N, C-alpha and C positions, 0 to 999 in steps of 0.2 A: 504494500500500500504506499502511496506517496503522501506527502504532507497535506495536500488539499483534501484528501479523504479523511485524514485524522482531524483536520480542522472542521470539516463539515459534520462528522460524527460527534465531535465534542460540542459544537454549537447546538445541534439537535438534542443531544442528551441534556445539556444545561437548560434549554427551553422547556423540554418535557418535565424535567425535575422541578423547575420553577412552577409549572402549571399544576403538577401534582401537589406540591406544597401549598399553593394558594387554595386549591380545592379542599384539601384537608383542613386548613385553617378556617375556611368559611363554614364547613360542616360542624366544626367544634362549637361555633357560636349560633348555630341554627336552633330555633326553638321548636322542637318536634311536638311538644305538648300543645302548643298553639295551633299547629297544623291539624292535629287530630281533633281539636275542638270543633272544627267545621263539619264534622260528621261525614267523612269521606265515604263515598259509595264504592266499595272495592270491586263491585261488578263492572262499573264503568271503567275502572282502571284496567281490569283484566281484558275487557273488550278492546280498549285502546292498544294494549300490548299485542293482542291477537291481530288486530288490523295492521299493525306495524309489520309483523312477520308475513302476513298475506301480501302486503305491498312489496316486501323484499322478494318474495317468490315470484310475484307477477312481473317485477322489474327484470328478474333473471330470465323469465320466459320471453319477455319482450326483446331483450338483447340477443337471445338465442335466435329469435325470428329475424331480427335486423341483420345479424351476421351470417345468416344462412347463404346468401348469394356470394359472399366472399370467402366462405369457409374453405373451399378447395384451392383458392389462389394464395392462401397464406401458408407458408412453410414455417413451422414452429420447431426450433431445435429442442433437444432433450432438456437443456437448461434454459429454456426461453424466458421464464419469469425472472431468473437471476440475471440474465443478460439484459433484459428490458429495464429492470430496476436499477442496475448500476451504470447503464449507458450514459445518463446525464452527468455522472460524476467523473467519467473517464474523459470527457471533453472530445469525443469523436463525432 
């Protein structure tokens, strides 16, 4: 690995660590008792979560349909995901 990769990984790690720290600090001061005073309807929350996963599934089906015409023209190497994800860092 060259120095640019080390710098990029370090910056990403520091940003993610700062975000995790800020989220944890916010949750420590969150008043959960006040939230539960509003009488949450857990059925509505469950329905919302189910709808989210249905939307994920339908989005995957949609992209499968969209990519059907170009499926045969794309050649994916064995390590395609790794090659695609590191391509911007290599500067090629």
